[in-house]
C-alpha positions as MATLAB code, in Angstrom:
seq = 'XXXXXXXXXXXXXXXXXXXXXXXXXXXXXXXXXXXXXXXXXXXXXXXXXXXXXXXXXXXXXXXXXXXXXXXXXXXXXXXXXXXXXXXXXXXXXXXXXXXXXXXXXXXXXXXXXXXXXXXXXXXXXXXXXXXXXXXX';
ca = [
     119.059   62.607  109.592;
     117.737   61.720  113.000;
     114.831   63.087  115.005;
     114.460   63.212  118.731;
     111.172   63.083  120.520;
     109.880   66.188  122.178;
     110.104   66.182  125.940;
     106.757   67.914  126.185;
     103.949   65.879  127.644;
     101.177   64.873  125.342;
      97.991   66.687  126.256;
      94.991   64.546  127.011;
      91.839   65.394  125.171;
      89.163   66.692  127.522;
      86.249   64.460  128.265;
      82.870   65.497  126.961;
      81.880   66.858  130.362;
      84.345   68.112  132.899;
      84.053   67.205  136.556;
      82.977   70.693  137.520;
      80.434   71.086  134.718;
      77.839   69.142  136.652;
      78.171   71.354  139.693;
      78.009   74.489  137.543;
      74.722   73.433  136.002;
      73.350   72.700  139.488;
      74.434   76.155  140.656;
      72.839   77.717  137.567;
      69.568   75.921  138.293;
      69.595   77.165  141.899;
      70.382   80.709  140.713;
      67.556   80.604  138.137;
      65.080   79.464  140.796;
      66.259   82.264  143.115;
      65.775   84.834  140.341;
      62.278   83.549  139.660;
      61.393   83.824  143.358;
      62.958   87.287  143.675;
      61.121   88.634  140.640;
      57.807   87.854  142.303;
      58.721   90.055  145.287;
      59.861   93.087  143.245;
      57.979   96.348  143.218;
      58.623   99.661  141.505;
      59.404  102.643  143.696;
      59.249  106.142  142.236;
      62.490  108.013  142.801;
      62.960  111.582  143.895;
      64.212  114.395  141.674;
      67.764  113.708  142.893;
      69.162  110.279  142.069;
      72.045  110.835  144.490;
      69.600  111.065  147.423;
      67.977  107.870  146.180;
      71.399  106.216  146.250;
      71.805  107.093  149.927;
      74.029  110.167  149.921;
      73.314  112.672  152.678;
      71.205  115.643  151.484;
      74.095  118.145  151.322;
      76.376  115.876  149.359;
      73.520  114.750  147.110;
      72.688  118.369  146.250;
      76.344  119.121  145.446;
      76.649  116.029  143.237;
      73.421  116.866  141.386;
      74.559  120.434  140.710;
      77.942  119.268  139.429;
      76.319  116.588  137.256;
      73.920  119.134  135.718;
      76.733  121.611  135.024;
      78.869  118.878  133.472;
      76.004  117.820  131.224;
      75.617  121.417  130.010;
      79.342  121.624  129.234;
      79.261  118.259  127.480;
      76.280  119.371  125.385;
      78.121  122.591  124.431;
      81.232  120.680  123.343;
      79.254  118.162  121.297;
      77.041  120.822  119.687;
      80.156  122.657  118.499;
      81.588  119.395  117.147;
      84.862  119.951  118.944;
      87.483  117.314  119.510;
      88.799  116.989  123.047;
      91.929  118.878  122.005;
      89.882  121.739  120.544;
      87.698  121.930  123.651;
      90.805  121.876  125.853;
      92.289  124.793  123.933;
      89.021  126.762  124.153;
      88.611  126.220  127.902;
      92.317  126.558  128.723;
      92.405  123.020  130.082;
      94.324  119.887  129.205;
      92.880  117.223  126.937;
      92.776  114.626  129.752;
      90.670  117.066  131.835;
      88.195  117.374  128.959;
      88.169  113.590  128.686;
      87.288  113.388  132.399;
      84.509  115.908  131.830;
      83.049  114.010  128.880;
      83.181  110.721  130.792;
      81.263  112.315  133.661;
      83.911  111.928  136.347;
      82.120  114.187  138.826;
      84.701  113.848  141.582;
      87.353  115.562  139.452;
      85.492  118.881  139.158;
      84.307  121.464  141.658;
      81.196  123.570  141.208;
      83.439  126.637  140.956;
      85.541  125.182  138.146;
      82.468  124.121  136.185;
      80.901  127.593  136.523;
      84.116  129.224  135.250;
      84.143  126.880  132.244;
      80.469  127.592  131.493;
      81.081  131.335  131.718;
      83.971  131.002  129.267;
      81.537  129.268  126.905;
      79.090  132.159  127.237;
      76.551  130.113  129.175;
      74.843  131.915  132.038;
      74.587  130.033  135.311;
      71.781  130.933  137.689;
      71.477  129.541  141.195;
      67.979  129.082  142.581;
      66.959  127.995  146.030;
      63.602  126.995  147.496;
      62.280  125.617  150.761;
      61.543  121.931  150.983;
      58.007  120.984  151.807;
      57.762  119.922  155.431;
];
């Protein structure tokens, strides 16, 4: 019986410290110093009642996003309180299971205010719209 040598190259064992490890530790030290300096300049700013305005959305879009988020949270709460699976919720609302998954994950862009109101009405939840003037 004869054996032939493998044509694969023998791997070299890595040295204790790679060439780039030194530069990584230097970068980490610079980053740590930057974080320390930045933390001294931080201050806490109280946000408004609409996080979407705080994130820089224009007032109209921020209001729409906040309304949709609130409606979605109410639907999510209803589904969880009933202990429904996504399939059961989909059957109840006349939707597909992936749509309910989008709802539960909070994918706001996939739902209109109208659609959310229809779903809440089907669940027996009353939706009331209230408006008020902003302080000047």
